[in-house]
N, C-alpha and C positions, 0 to 999 in steps of 0.2 A: 372463503378461500378454496381454490381448486387444487386438486392433487396432481402430481406429475403423471400418475397412472391414467388421467383423463386425456392426455395428449397421445398423438399417434407415434409413440416411441416403442422401440423393441422391448420385450420383457426383460432382457439382460440389462438394458439401460435403466429401466424403472427399478429393477432390483438393486442396482448399484446406488441409485439415488436414495433408496430406503436405507441402505447400509451407511450412507453418508449423513443420515438423518435429514434428507431433503424430501420430506413427504409433501408438504404444501408449498405451492409457488408463491413467491413474493409478487407484488403488483407489477413490477417491471418484467418479471419472467412470464407472468400470465398474459401480458399484452404483447411481449416481444417474440417469444418462442414461436407461436403460430405463424406470425408474419415471416419470420426467418425461414421456417420450415417450408413455407409456400414459395420461397425463392425471391421474395421482395426485398428491395433495398429498404433500410430503415434509418431514421434519424431519431435518436432516443435521448430525452433529457431525464436524467435520474441522478439523485444524490449519491454520495459515497456510502457504501454499505447496503445498497439496495438489492444486491444479488445480480448485478449486470454481467459478471463474468460467466456465471452459469447460464444466463440468458443467451449470450452469443455463443458460448461454448457448446451448448446443446445443439444448436444449429450447425456449427462447424463440424462436430463429430458425426452427426447424422449424414453429412454430405461427403465425408472422407471415404475414399476407396482404399482400404488398408493394404490391398494387394498391389497397388500402384505406388512404388517408392519414389515419389516425386513431391515437391512442395505444392500442396493444394490449397493451403489457407495461410494467411498472413495477419498477424495482430501487431499493430503499431502502438507503442506506449511512450509517454514523455520521459520516463526515467527508468533506470535499471531496476530500482526497487519495485516499481509497479510491474515491470516485465517479469521479474522473478516471481512475484506474487501470482500473476496471471498464469505463468507456466506451471507452477505448483498446483493451482486449482484445476487447470485443464488436465493435468496428469491424473488427478484424483477422479475427475469425471470420466476420463478415458479408460479407467481400469477394466471396465466391462468389455472393451472392444479388442483386447489382446495386444497385438504387436503394433501399437501406434507410437511413432517417434515424434516428440515435441521438442524443438530445439530453441534455446534462448540465444539471441545474438545482440549483445549490447556493448556500448563503449566502455572503456576502463579495463578491458581484458585483452590479452594478446590476440591479434588476428589469426596467427598460425594455428592455434588450437581450434578455433572456429572453422577455419578452412578444412582442417582434417575431418571434423565432424560433418561438414557439408559434403565432403567427398563420399560419405556413406549415405547421403540423402536424408530427408526427413519428410513427414507428412504435413506438419504445422510448424511454422516459424513465428516466434514472438520476439520483438526487438525494438530498439530505439531507432528513430528515423535516420540519424547520421550513420550509424553502423550498418543498417540495412542497405542504405544507398551505396556505401563503400563496397560492400560485397557484390552488389549488382554491377558496379563499375568495373570491378576486377573479374567479373563473370564467374564468381563463385556460386551465385544464386541464379536459378533459371525459373522464370515465371510462365513457362509454356503451358503447364498444367494447373495454373492458379485458378481456383474457382471462387474464393471468398477473401475479402479484405475487411478488417475491422480497425477502426480508429477509436482507441479507448482514451478517454480524457482529451477529446479533441480541442477543447478550449485552452487547456494548459499547454498542449503541444504548440498551438499557434502563439500563445503568450511567450513561449520559450524560443520562438524564432525558427521553428521547424518547417514553415510553410514551403520554402524552396525545396527542402529535402522530400517533403511529401509529394509535391508536384512532380519531382524527378522520379520518385518511386512509382507513381501512377503511370508515368510514361512508359515504364517497362512492362506494366500489366495491360497489354494491348488487347487481349482477348476479352470476351464477354465474361464478367464476373460480378458476383453479388457483393454489394458494399454496405457496411453497417457503421454508422457514426454514433458514438456514445459521448455525451457531454453533460457536465453539471450545469452549464450555462450556454445560452445561444447568442453570443455577441455577433456583431456583423461579420467578422472574418469567418466564423463557423458557417453562418448562413450562406455566404458567398461560395465557400468551398463545397457546401452541400448542393447548392444550385448547379454548380459546375460538374460535379461528378456523380451525384445520385440520380437515378432514373425512376420516376413514378414512386418515390419513396413514401412509405407510411410514416407519418410523424407521430411519435408516442411521447406524451408528456406525463410524467409521474409527479404528483403533488410534492412541491418542494418543502412544504411545511411539515414539521414533525407532529406526532400525536400530542395533543394538548397535555401539558404537565410533565412531559418526558424530559424536557430541558428547562433548567432555570436560567434565565438571561439576566445579567447584571451589567449596567453601564455606569461608568464613573467619570466625572469631570476631573481631569488632572493636568497640571502643567508638565511639559516634557521632562524637566529636571526632578520631578517627583515620582516618575514612573518606576524607577528601579527599586526604590525603597517600598513603594506601594506593592510592587510585585512580590518582594520578599515577605512583607507583612501578610499579604493574601495567602501565599503558599504556606506560611508558618501557621496561620490561624485555621486554614481549611483542612489541612492534613490529607489532601488528596494523594493517593499513591501514584497515579500516573497522570501527567499533565503535558499537553503540547502548548508551547508559547509561540505565537506567530509574530514575526517581525517582517517588515516590508523590504529590508535591505540586509545584505550580508554583514555589513559593518555593525548594524544594530544587533544582529544575531550574536556576533562575537563579543560585543560589549556586554550584552545581557547575560550570556552564558558565563562569562568570566566573573561577573559580579555575583552570580548565584553560587558558583564554586567557591569563591572567596568567603562566602557566608555559609559554608558547610552544606549546601544543597547538592544532591546527586543530579547534576545537569550536564548536558553536552549540546553543542551546536551542530546543525546540519544545513549545509547550503552548497552551492555549486562549486566552491573552491575547496571543499573537503575531498581528499583522495577517496577513490571508489572503495578500496578495501576498508578504510576507516568508516565510511558511510555504512557499508554492509555490517560491520561489527557493531556500530552504534545502534542500528535498527534492530539487530538481534538482541542486544542487551536491553533495549527499551521494551521489546516485545516479551522478553522473558522475566521482566521485573527486576533486573539487576541495575537498572537506571530509571530514575523516577521522572525526570523532567527533560523534555526535548525542546530546544529552541530552534525554530525552523522558519525558512521562507516558504511561500506557497508552492513553488515549483519543486523544491527539494522534498517537501512533505508528500508529494504525490507517491502513491504506492504504500503509504503507511496505513496499515489496517490492524488496529488494536481493538479487540473485541470488548474489552472492559475499560476503555479510556474514561477516567473519572471527570476530567475537565479540560476545557480549552480556554486559553487566555489570548485575547487580541491585544498584545502590547502596542502594536500599531493597528489602527483601524484599516480594514481593506478598502480599496478604492471603489469597488463595485459591491452593491448589496447582495448580488448572487454569490459572490465569494464569501461573504459573511455566512450565508446559509450553508455553503459547502464546508467551510471550516467547522461550523457548529455541528454538522452532520457526522463528525468523527466521534462524538460522544453520544451516549444514550442509544447504543445499538441493542438490537434483540430485546426490545421491551424494557431495558434498564433506564435509569434516570442519570442525568449528567448536568453539569453546570458550564456556562459560558460567561466569562468575565471580559469586558471590553473597556479599554482606556481611551477616553475622548480628549483630544487636545482642545484648547480654546479655539473656537471657530469651526469645530467639526460637528456641530449639531445637525447640519444638513445631511451628514452620512447616516445618522440615526433616523432622521425623517425618511430617507429612502428605504432603509431597512423596514421600518414600520409600514410603509406603503406596500412593499413587496410581500411582506408576511402577514399583512392585514392585522397588525398589532398596534399597541399604543405604549410601547416601552418608553420609560423616562430615565434620564440620567440623574445621578445623585452625587453628592460630594463624598469623597473617600475619607474615612477616618484614619489619618496618618499615625494616630496613637493606638491603633487597634491591636498592636503587638509590641511588647517591650523586649527588644533583643531578638536575634534570629536563632532558631534552634533546629535548622535544617538537619534532618536525620538521614542516615544511609538508606539505600534501597533495601528491601527485604531479602533479595537474592544476590549472589555473586555469580560471575561467569568464568568458567575455565575454557581455554581454547586448546585444541589438540591439532598438531600439524599432520593430520591425516583425515581424509574424507571419503567421498564416494569412489574416487579413483583408487583408493586403497582398500576398497570393498568394505568400508566401515559403515555400519548402520546404527541408528539410535539404540537398538537392542544390545549391540555389542558394548556400547559405552555404559548403558545402564547395568549390564551384567558385570562389567569391571568395577563399577562403583559399589555394588551390593554384594559381591562375592566375598567369601571367607571373612565374615564379620565386619564388612564395610559399613557404609551408611544405609539407612532404610530407603526404600523406593519412594516413600512419602516425602523424603527430604530432597528429592531430585525434581527439578522443574523441566522446562522445555529443552529438548535436544535438537539442534540443527546440524545436519551433515551437508556441507557444501562439497564441491569437487575436490578441493585440496585441504580444507580445514573443517573441523567440527567444533561446535560450541555446546556446552552443557551448563544449565543453571542449577545452582545448589543453594539451599537456605544458608543465609549468611552465617548463622551460628554453627553450621556444620562445615564451613569452608576449610578449616585447618585439617580436619579428619579426611575430607574428600580429597584434598591435595595429596595427603600421605598415601591414600589408597590408590589414586590414579598414578602416582609416581612409582608405587611398588608393584602394581599389577600390569599385566600385558593386556592389550586390546587386540583381540583376534590373533593372538600369538605373537604380537609385535610390541616393541617399546616405542613410545612416541614422546615428543617434547610437550610438556604440559605448562601452560602459562595461566596465572590467575589475574583476572581483571576485576578490581574492587570497585 
């Protein structure tokens, strides 16, 4: 494994990587960063969690002229959740460079506030295709100084029907610019798009298979009407703290989540029909362990980055074997182990055959023991979340919230989990057994000298 210090990077950037505990490069970073720094277009295939944001982020930041307050780099993402995640990571990497403005432009938020932010310019814009195209059409965005374009999760963007938006956006970027396509899979539409827009691109393929033994794969033959009970039995017997359940349709997501909630599991659905604020709140609660089970479609799950995800369940088998690998890659991160459980309908053996062919494995389906658990004992998540109607625009930071919780005989810092400060709202996770005390403390104390409305999400 090579260190970041071996690259031709500034001492300040290397120092910042060390502070972020980024000493050694991942395979995708080791192969991609030198190509990007040389100015080449790249087409990169890498699974989720491979470190690709830092791979293209390093190149973007090295190419930014911070004295030129114009949009110089664009990152397109399929969902707001992924765009928010990429924006946060780029800001962490950019700390060494001083006054770099990175702006997220996504659907689901008022255009007016984004127009005001764009009026003050930005160096890097991260956003979803539909919203970026709309700002271009309204002439809020100017690509005159654009140097670099990144398509993150290119395959999912095309699956979501963004091809026309992407083509339109590229039509505004008429000058010479470096393009970087990142994709978990290379279906024909991605190859066609790459052939059309990439010039002399270096193709980088990172092994799709995980380290042997890091993921336990299980396949079960089930009839459709057996799946819900089998899922509850599985969750009840496995005791995994965090699980993503994948369904192929919104309707199945809703039905599955409702069934789990009725049986006392801490579960919620996420798909394209869920309002953006609700989606954001759900993702925060899942990340901070105050929700245990997320039932999601593939597109809606883009942007989910849970470091310690215990298991993945394919309630519906994916249509493509590459998607199976991508789903599986959400667990067993950073050298940890994980489990993937897949439910095969009658007649779906061919899907398992394709997975075996792609992964060079010989997995076999088995019958599921429907009597493996007597009764459902779904338990609450270990944490609860409090929301606060104030965020970054109120100058609130995680430190202010932690201080309010621990001041004057409040709760211990060890009882406080992740704290997320958004523009208008903040969320703090607290151990469930400390919820009552934490609520009393937050309602009694001021945060940065002000009183805010506190709401408990159990």
